[in-house]
C-alpha positions in Angstrom: 176.5 -58.8 -131.3 177.7 -58.1 -134.6 177.6 -60.4 -137.4 180.1 -60.3 -140.2 179.7 -62.4 -143.2 179.9 -62.0 -147.1 176.9 -60.8 -149.4 174.4 -63.3 -150.8 173.9 -65.3 -153.4 170.2 -65.8 -155.1 171.0 -69.3 -156.0 168.6 -72.2 -154.2 169.1 -75.5 -153.4 165.6 -77.4 -154.0 166.4 -80.1 -151.4 167.4 -77.9 -148.8 165.5 -74.9 -149.4 166.6 -71.1 -150.2 170.0 -69.9 -149.6 169.9 -67.4 -147.2 171.7 -63.9 -147.5 174.6 -63.7 -145.8 174.4 -60.3 -143.9 176.8 -58.3 -141.9 174.8 -56.2 -139.0 171.5 -58.1 -139.4 170.4 -62.0 -138.7 167.8 -63.4 -141.1 165.6 -66.1 -140.4 162.9 -67.9 -142.3 159.9 -70.3 -141.0 156.4 -70.7 -142.0 157.4 -68.5 -145.2 157.9 -65.6 -142.8 161.4 -64.1 -143.1 162.5 -62.1 -140.0 165.0 -59.4 -140.4 166.4 -58.3 -137.2 169.0 -55.0 -136.7 172.2 -56.4 -134.5 174.0 -53.2 -133.8 172.5 -52.2 -130.4 175.9 -50.4 -129.7 175.0 -47.8 -132.0 170.7 -48.0 -131.1 170.8 -49.9 -134.5 171.8 -46.6 -136.5 171.4 -47.0 -140.1 174.6 -44.9 -141.0 177.8 -45.9 -139.8 176.6 -49.4 -140.0 176.0 -52.1 -142.7 172.4 -51.8 -141.8 171.6 -49.7 -145.0 173.1 -52.6 -146.9 171.7 -55.5 -145.2 168.1 -54.1 -145.6 168.7 -53.9 -149.4 170.1 -57.1 -149.8 167.4 -58.6 -147.7 164.6 -56.7 -149.5 166.2 -57.8 -153.2 166.2 -61.5 -151.8 162.5 -61.6 -150.6 161.1 -60.1 -154.1 163.6 -63.1 -155.7 162.6 -65.5 -153.5 158.7 -67.3 -154.1 159.4 -69.2 -150.8 159.0 -65.9 -148.8 155.7 -64.4 -148.5 155.7 -62.0 -145.6 158.7 -59.8 -144.2 159.1 -58.7 -140.8 161.5 -56.3 -139.3 163.0 -55.2 -135.8 165.6 -54.6 -134.0 167.6 -56.3 -131.1 168.2 -54.4 -127.8 166.9 -51.0 -127.0 165.9 -49.2 -130.1 164.3 -50.2 -133.4 166.9 -47.7 -135.0 168.0 -44.2 -134.0 168.3 -43.0 -137.8 171.6 -41.0 -138.6 174.6 -41.5 -136.1 174.8 -38.1 -135.1 178.4 -38.4 -134.2 179.2 -39.2 -138.0 177.2 -35.7 -138.7 179.4 -33.9 -136.2 182.9 -35.1 -137.9 181.3 -35.1 -141.2 182.3 -38.8 -141.9 180.7 -41.6 -143.7 177.4 -40.6 -145.9 177.9 -36.7 -144.3 181.3 -36.3 -145.5 182.4 -34.3 -149.1 180.8 -31.6 -151.0 177.1 -31.0 -151.5 177.4 -33.1 -154.6 179.0 -35.8 -153.3 176.6 -36.2 -150.2 173.7 -35.9 -152.5 175.1 -39.2 -154.2 176.1 -40.8 -151.4 172.4 -40.5 -150.4 170.9 -41.3 -153.8 173.0 -44.4 -154.0 173.1 -45.4 -150.2 169.8 -44.8 -147.7 167.6 -43.9 -150.6 167.6 -47.1 -151.9 165.4 -48.2 -149.0 162.6 -46.4 -149.5 162.8 -47.3 -153.4 162.8 -50.9 -152.8 160.5 -51.1 -149.8 158.3 -49.2 -152.3 158.5 -51.9 -154.7 158.4 -55.0 -152.3 156.3 -57.7 -153.7 155.3 -59.3 -150.3 153.9 -57.4 -147.0 156.3 -55.9 -144.8 155.7 -55.7 -141.0 157.5 -53.4 -138.9 157.9 -54.8 -134.9 158.8 -51.8 -133.3 160.8 -52.9 -130.2 162.3 -49.5 -129.3 162.5 -45.8 -130.3 162.4 -45.3 -133.9 163.7 -42.0 -134.7 164.6 -39.8 -137.7 165.4 -42.1 -140.4 164.6 -45.1 -137.9 161.1 -43.7 -137.7 160.6 -43.5 -141.9 161.8 -46.8 -142.1 158.9 -47.9 -139.9 156.6 -45.7 -141.8 158.0 -47.7 -145.2 156.3 -51.0 -144.3 153.3 -51.8 -144.8 152.3 -52.3 -141.2 153.8 -51.4 -137.6 153.0 -53.0 -134.3 155.0 -51.5 -131.4 156.3 -52.5 -127.8 155.2 -49.8 -125.3 158.8 -48.9 -125.3 158.5 -47.8 -128.5 158.9 -43.9 -129.4 158.7 -42.0 -132.5 159.6 -38.7 -134.0 160.6 -36.9 -137.2 163.3 -35.3 -135.6 165.6 -34.0 -138.6 164.8 -30.5 -138.1 165.9 -30.4 -134.7 169.5 -31.2 -136.0 169.0 -28.5 -138.7 168.4 -30.7 -141.6 165.6 -32.0 -143.5 164.2 -35.8 -144.1 166.5 -36.9 -146.7 165.2 -40.4 -147.1 161.8 -39.7 -148.2 160.0 -39.5 -144.9 157.7 -36.3 -145.7 156.4 -38.4 -148.7 155.6 -41.2 -146.6 154.1 -39.5 -143.7 151.6 -37.7 -145.7 150.2 -40.7 -146.9 150.6 -42.3 -143.2 148.6 -39.3 -141.7 147.6 -36.7 -144.0 148.8 -33.6 -144.8 148.5 -31.5 -141.4 148.9 -34.4 -138.8 152.3 -35.1 -140.8 153.4 -31.4 -141.3 152.9 -31.2 -137.6 155.5 -33.5 -136.4 157.7 -33.0 -139.1 157.8 -29.1 -138.5 158.2 -29.5 -134.7 160.4 -32.6 -134.3 158.3 -33.3 -131.6 158.5 -37.0 -130.0 155.9 -38.8 -129.3 155.1 -42.2 -127.0 153.2 -45.7 -128.4 149.8 -44.8 -127.2 149.7 -41.3 -129.0 151.2 -43.1 -131.9 148.6 -45.9 -132.0 145.8 -43.2 -132.0 147.5 -41.5 -134.5 147.1 -44.5 -136.6 150.8 -45.0 -137.0 150.8 -48.3 -135.2 148.2 -51.0 -135.7 148.7 -52.3 -132.3 150.6 -51.6 -129.1 151.6 -54.6 -126.7 153.8 -55.4 -123.8 157.5 -56.0 -124.9 157.3 -59.7 -124.1 154.4 -59.9 -126.8 155.6 -57.8 -129.6 157.0 -60.8 -131.6 154.4 -63.1 -130.9 151.9 -60.9 -131.8 153.7 -59.7 -134.8 154.2 -63.2 -136.1 150.7 -64.3 -135.7 150.0 -61.5 -137.8 152.7 -62.4 -140.4 151.9 -66.0 -140.5 148.1 -65.5 -141.1 149.3 -63.5 -144.2 151.4 -66.1 -144.9 149.4 -68.7 -144.7 147.2 -67.2 -147.7 148.0 -68.2 -151.5 151.4 -66.8 -152.1 150.9 -66.0 -155.7 148.0 -64.1 -155.0 149.5 -62.2 -152.0 152.1 -61.0 -154.4 149.4 -59.9 -156.5 147.4 -57.9 -154.1 150.6 -56.5 -152.9 151.1 -55.2 -155.8 147.5 -54.0 -156.4 147.3 -52.2 -153.0 150.6 -50.0 -154.0 149.2 -49.2 -157.6 146.2 -48.3 -156.4 147.7 -45.1 -154.6 148.7 -43.7 -157.7 146.1 -45.1 -160.7 143.0 -43.2 -161.5 140.0 -45.8 -160.8 139.5 -46.3 -164.6 143.0 -47.7 -165.3 143.0 -49.6 -162.0 139.8 -51.6 -162.8 141.4 -52.5 -165.9 144.5 -53.8 -163.9 142.3 -55.6 -161.2 140.6 -57.3 -164.6 143.9 -58.5 -165.7 145.7 -59.6 -162.0 142.1 -61.5 -161.2 142.5 -63.2 -164.7 145.5 -64.2 -163.6 144.7 -65.4 -160.0 141.6 -67.4 -161.5 144.0 -69.4 -163.5 146.3 -70.5 -160.5 146.1 -74.0 -159.1 146.1 -72.5 -155.8 142.6 -70.8 -156.2 141.0 -74.1 -157.6 142.5 -75.5 -154.3 141.0 -72.4 -152.3 137.7 -73.1 -153.8 138.1 -77.0 -153.1 138.9 -76.6 -149.6 136.2 -74.1 -149.2 133.4 -76.2 -150.6 134.9 -79.4 -148.7 135.0 -77.6 -145.4 138.9 -78.1 -145.0 142.1 -76.3 -144.6 143.8 -75.5 -148.2 147.1 -76.7 -149.2 148.9 -74.1 -151.2 151.6 -74.6 -153.7 152.8 -71.5 -154.6 151.3 -72.1 -158.4 
């Protein structure tokens, strides 16, 4: 069902915990340092245009980056689809993001849906996509922007822009090449072919494929394992992983030395070492 509410404040109450963002077309929960963002527009198969989903995703990623009590973000869809991407009926009617002059459409992309890849690329915590059903076009790109993808057997994916006479406008070609390599990405982008979960698993798009009823339990198991690690170190490691993709080795090693020096001076590092030597479970404080 559609959830209508106001936008959020980043203010928190230390006694009551973090103030959750007030979203319009998504629900957001937080438990065991894992935030779960669920798209709630099954009426349009969780389309990213013509809904508030884009705004809700942007709001949520900004929030998790600023909220140190969150260590992992999970994104999934309610209903039959993860996300159908762009609303084709809006394309036909030239409504919403698709309406106006070429300059106006370009500006709507830049200020709207393109904020999602920019923010997810800078996300400071691991992001997992639990792909419950079809992820098509921009919906597929959204899944590929995440660090990890786990899918239901009902999932299908396709970079289908070319079938509608358009190009991937949200950076999908950039993400796919880095995920699959140029040749495989080119085949999927140039043909617009839709593939099932089994083939996507073989190609390395999905980390795992499970039965629908096991999707969230499997995803949360992985998310909680990550979230159980030292929070500051987890964020530093996420930054390192992203920076490694665009750094020369000598520069990256300098960065590693800097990050490592920070980690060595955290309370959580000392707690981890003590717990290891004392053969007990560590208790981290996030500092």
